LOPAKOL-555808 format. One record per residue (C-alpha): x, y, z. Coordinates in Angstrom, 3 decimals, always signed. Layout:
// residues N
+----------+----------+----------+
!       c1 !       c2 !       c3 !
+----------+----------+----------+
!        X !        Y !        Z !
...
+----------+----------+----------+
***
This chain:
// residues 199
+----------+----------+----------+
!       c1 !       c2 !       c3 !
+----------+----------+----------+
!  -13.369 !  -57.475 !  +22.591 !
!  -15.441 !  -55.670 !  +25.193 !
!  -17.143 !  -52.392 !  +24.132 !
!  -18.099 !  -50.088 !  +26.962 !
!  -21.226 !  -48.389 !  +25.615 !
!  -23.773 !  -46.743 !  +27.887 !
!  -27.431 !  -46.453 !  +27.033 !
!  -27.032 !  -42.670 !  +26.553 !
!  -24.100 !  -43.126 !  +24.115 !
!  -26.025 !  -45.777 !  +22.198 !
!  -29.037 !  -43.481 !  +21.793 !
!  -26.825 !  -40.605 !  +20.594 !
!  -25.135 !  -42.796 !  +17.979 !
!  -28.424 !  -44.313 !  +16.846 !
!  -30.050 !  -40.866 !  +16.556 !
!  -27.143 !  -39.446 !  +14.530 !
!  -27.189 !  -42.428 !  +12.207 !
!  -30.949 !  -42.181 !  +11.674 !
!  -30.703 !  -38.442 !  +10.954 !
!  -27.919 !  -38.940 !   +8.402 !
!  -29.825 !  -41.751 !   +6.702 !
!  -33.024 !  -39.689 !   +6.568 !
!  -31.267 !  -36.614 !   +5.107 !
!  -29.530 !  -38.785 !   +2.534 !
!  -32.806 !  -40.444 !   +1.586 !
!  -34.435 !  -37.018 !   +1.125 !
!  -31.767 !  -36.005 !   -1.404 !
!  -29.758 !  -33.551 !   +0.684 !
!  -26.501 !  -35.345 !   -0.197 !
!  -27.026 !  -34.605 !   -3.910 !
!  -28.018 !  -31.009 !   -3.146 !
!  -24.822 !  -30.484 !   -1.168 !
!  -22.721 !  -31.902 !   -4.014 !
!  -24.495 !  -29.660 !   -6.538 !
!  -23.891 !  -26.597 !   -4.376 !
!  -20.209 !  -27.465 !   -3.947 !
!  -19.851 !  -27.819 !   -7.727 !
!  -21.050 !  -24.234 !   -8.224 !
!  -18.792 !  -22.650 !   -5.598 !
!  -16.328 !  -20.323 !   -7.284 !
!  -12.628 !  -20.682 !   -6.407 !
!  -11.240 !  -17.925 !   -4.190 !
!  -10.062 !  -15.298 !   -6.687 !
!   -7.018 !  -14.214 !   -4.658 !
!   -5.670 !  -17.733 !   -4.097 !
!   -3.131 !  -17.558 !   -6.941 !
!   -2.133 !  -13.897 !   -6.592 !
!   +0.903 !  -12.171 !   -5.129 !
!   +0.145 !  -10.158 !   -1.994 !
!   +2.067 !   -6.924 !   -1.394 !
!   +1.732 !   -4.687 !   +1.664 !
!   +1.844 !   -0.937 !   +1.167 !
!   +0.522 !   +2.370 !   +2.503 !
!   -2.352 !   +4.327 !   +0.969 !
!   -1.133 !   +7.422 !   -0.882 !
!   -4.090 !   +9.739 !   -0.352 !
!   -3.660 !  +11.538 !   +2.962 !
!   -1.726 !  +11.803 !   +6.176 !
!   -3.537 !   +8.954 !   +7.935 !
!   -1.251 !   +6.430 !   +6.174 !
!   -3.614 !   +3.440 !   +6.226 !
!   -2.162 !   +0.031 !   +5.479 !
!   -3.307 !   -1.686 !   +2.291 !
!   -2.909 !   -5.111 !   +0.725 !
!   -2.416 !   -5.179 !   -3.044 !
!   -3.014 !   -8.380 !   -5.005 !
!   -1.520 !   -8.915 !   -8.449 !
!   -1.491 !  -11.691 !  -11.024 !
!   +1.490 !  -12.513 !  -13.204 !
!   +4.746 !  -14.384 !  -12.601 !
!   +7.539 !  -11.822 !  -12.765 !
!  +10.193 !  -14.561 !  -12.666 !
!   +8.690 !  -15.989 !  -15.877 !
!   +8.840 !  -12.599 !  -17.601 !
!   +5.142 !  -11.838 !  -17.163 !
!   +3.906 !   -8.391 !  -16.222 !
!   +2.128 !   -8.263 !  -12.881 !
!   -1.381 !   -6.846 !  -13.124 !
!   -3.051 !   -5.348 !  -10.077 !
!   -6.471 !   -6.963 !   -9.615 !
!   -7.533 !   -6.071 !   -6.064 !
!   -6.747 !   -3.683 !   -3.178 !
!   -8.131 !   -3.933 !   +0.353 !
!   -7.373 !   -2.633 !   +3.823 !
!   -4.696 !   -4.430 !   +5.857 !
!   -6.335 !   -5.905 !   +8.958 !
!   -2.911 !   -6.214 !  +10.648 !
!   -2.022 !   -2.530 !  +10.180 !
!   -2.213 !   -0.548 !  +13.448 !
!   -3.578 !   +2.619 !  +11.809 !
!   -6.699 !   +1.372 !  +10.066 !
!   -7.133 !   -2.286 !  +11.145 !
!   -8.412 !   -3.230 !   +7.681 !
!  -10.790 !   -0.317 !   +7.096 !
!  -10.460 !   +2.175 !   +4.246 !
!  -12.199 !   +5.441 !   +3.465 !
!  -14.022 !   +5.783 !   +0.102 !
!  -10.895 !   +7.175 !   -1.575 !
!   -8.737 !   +4.370 !   -0.220 !
!  -11.325 !   +1.782 !   -1.224 !
!  -11.152 !   +3.115 !   -4.809 !
!   -7.351 !   +2.966 !   -5.038 !
!   -7.400 !   +0.344 !   -7.793 !
!   -9.206 !   +2.805 !  -10.080 !
!   -6.592 !   +5.453 !   -9.273 !
!   -3.723 !   +3.056 !  -10.062 !
!   -5.312 !   +1.954 !  -13.348 !
!   -6.413 !   +5.445 !  -14.429 !
!   -5.327 !   +6.414 !  -17.933 !
!   -4.624 !   +9.979 !  -16.768 !
!   -2.359 !   +8.948 !  -13.874 !
!   +1.156 !  +10.386 !  -14.097 !
!   +3.627 !   +7.493 !  -14.352 !
!   +6.794 !   +9.310 !  -15.415 !
!   +8.421 !  +12.672 !  -14.713 !
!   +7.555 !  +15.594 !  -16.951 !
!   +8.915 !  +19.086 !  -17.421 !
!   +7.754 !  +22.251 !  -19.092 !
!  +10.666 !  +24.180 !  -20.523 !
!  +10.784 !  +27.940 !  -19.880 !
!   +8.441 !  +29.665 !  -22.328 !
!   +6.935 !  +26.383 !  -23.549 !
!   +3.187 !  +25.828 !  -23.690 !
!   +3.218 !  +22.058 !  -23.107 !
!   +4.769 !  +19.407 !  -20.898 !
!   +7.284 !  +16.846 !  -22.154 !
!   +8.222 !  +13.438 !  -20.751 !
!  +11.750 !  +13.067 !  -19.386 !
!  +13.631 !  +10.146 !  -17.839 !
!  +13.944 !   +9.611 !  -14.102 !
!  +17.711 !  +10.133 !  -14.342 !
!  +17.178 !  +13.466 !  -16.077 !
!  +14.621 !  +14.531 !  -13.456 !
!  +16.871 !  +13.598 !  -10.513 !
!  +19.889 !  +15.287 !  -12.135 !
!  +17.880 !  +18.478 !  -12.690 !
!  +16.627 !  +18.527 !   -9.087 !
!  +20.088 !  +17.782 !   -7.676 !
!  +21.681 !  +20.515 !   -9.817 !
!  +19.116 !  +23.115 !   -8.708 !
!  +19.571 !  +22.190 !   -5.037 !
!  +23.364 !  +22.250 !   -5.234 !
!  +23.495 !  +25.595 !   -7.034 !
!  +21.083 !  +27.242 !   -4.579 !
!  +22.865 !  +25.815 !   -1.513 !
!  +26.288 !  +26.924 !   -2.770 !
!  +24.983 !  +30.449 !   -3.378 !
!  +22.952 !  +30.896 !   -0.173 !
!  +24.343 !  +28.657 !   +2.589 !
!  +24.942 !  +30.532 !   +5.856 !
!  +27.782 !  +28.984 !   +7.833 !
!  +28.043 !  +31.620 !  +10.602 !
!  +25.673 !  +34.301 !  +11.804 !
!  +26.549 !  +37.964 !  +12.417 !
!  +27.916 !  +37.121 !  +15.881 !
!  +30.290 !  +34.521 !  +14.435 !
!  +28.337 !  +31.548 !  +15.802 !
!  +28.257 !  +28.483 !  +13.527 !
!  +24.648 !  +27.988 !  +12.381 !
!  +24.923 !  +26.028 !   +9.082 !
!  +21.608 !  +27.313 !   +7.702 !
!  +20.087 !  +27.124 !   +4.265 !
!  +17.029 !  +29.382 !   +4.214 !
!  +16.327 !  +29.865 !   +0.486 !
!  +15.009 !  +26.349 !   -0.160 !
!  +12.197 !  +24.561 !   +1.662 !
!  +11.152 !  +20.938 !   +1.816 !
!   +7.596 !  +19.562 !   +1.971 !
!   +7.588 !  +15.903 !   +2.993 !
!   +4.942 !  +13.307 !   +2.226 !
!   +2.858 !  +12.028 !   +5.091 !
!   +1.829 !   +8.610 !   +3.805 !
!   +5.056 !   +6.912 !   +4.842 !
!   +6.391 !   +4.980 !   +7.771 !
!   +8.085 !   +6.387 !  +10.853 !
!  +11.380 !   +5.103 !   +9.469 !
!  +10.873 !   +7.017 !   +6.210 !
!  +10.019 !  +10.156 !   +8.169 !
!  +13.147 !   +9.793 !  +10.311 !
!  +15.385 !   +9.387 !   +7.246 !
!  +13.744 !  +12.351 !   +5.514 !
!  +14.216 !  +14.536 !   +8.584 !
!  +17.886 !  +13.564 !   +8.932 !
!  +18.544 !  +14.176 !   +5.230 !
!  +16.863 !  +17.586 !   +5.142 !
!  +18.398 !  +18.828 !   +8.382 !
!  +21.871 !  +17.553 !   +7.422 !
!  +21.746 !  +19.853 !   +4.367 !
!  +20.874 !  +22.796 !   +6.634 !
!  +17.343 !  +23.344 !   +5.311 !
!  +15.312 !  +25.371 !   +7.811 !
!  +11.941 !  +25.476 !   +6.011 !
!  +10.736 !  +21.925 !   +6.534 !
!   +7.120 !  +20.810 !   +6.856 !
!   +4.925 !  +17.814 !   +6.262 !
!   +1.838 !  +17.350 !   +4.074 !
!   -0.090 !  +16.203 !   +7.149 !
!   -0.081 !  +19.778 !   +8.481 !
!   -0.881 !  +21.541 !   +5.199 !
+----------+----------+----------+
***
């Protein structure tokens, strides 16, 4: 077998071999192994990643939420980390101080996690179910629309207006959510419609 080895290649190989032997003899191989043994495993490696939008303001920055817990095995998922989404076009992975502290907001003991109502004349709030809250809102909207809907103006022109109820939309959503909200509100005839981003 014929090996085509130039003098330059031979010197490179010999130099690399001598350097490796010298470093090994000086104990760098053991130092590298000791360092590798103390390297902590990446804490997000076994978590579930969920993309979402920050809830604080109208900028609507993208966030990545990491949770531990296998829901399919009946475990409760626990949020352990939140960071900016580098693939999101709004913030490209950056977060303001409030967004960076979102995990504390989510885990706060004083955070509202269920609907509440204060009955007329009562001095305290009471927890109610989501179904009860949605039914109460729907009933109030229906009653007000039935009583105040304007189908035609004074000139007899069809206007289909509902001016006694307004709607304030959230701004931390997607364009698709905004489009659906707009279509829903306008289809009911609501005229007073604004967004939290402008307030």
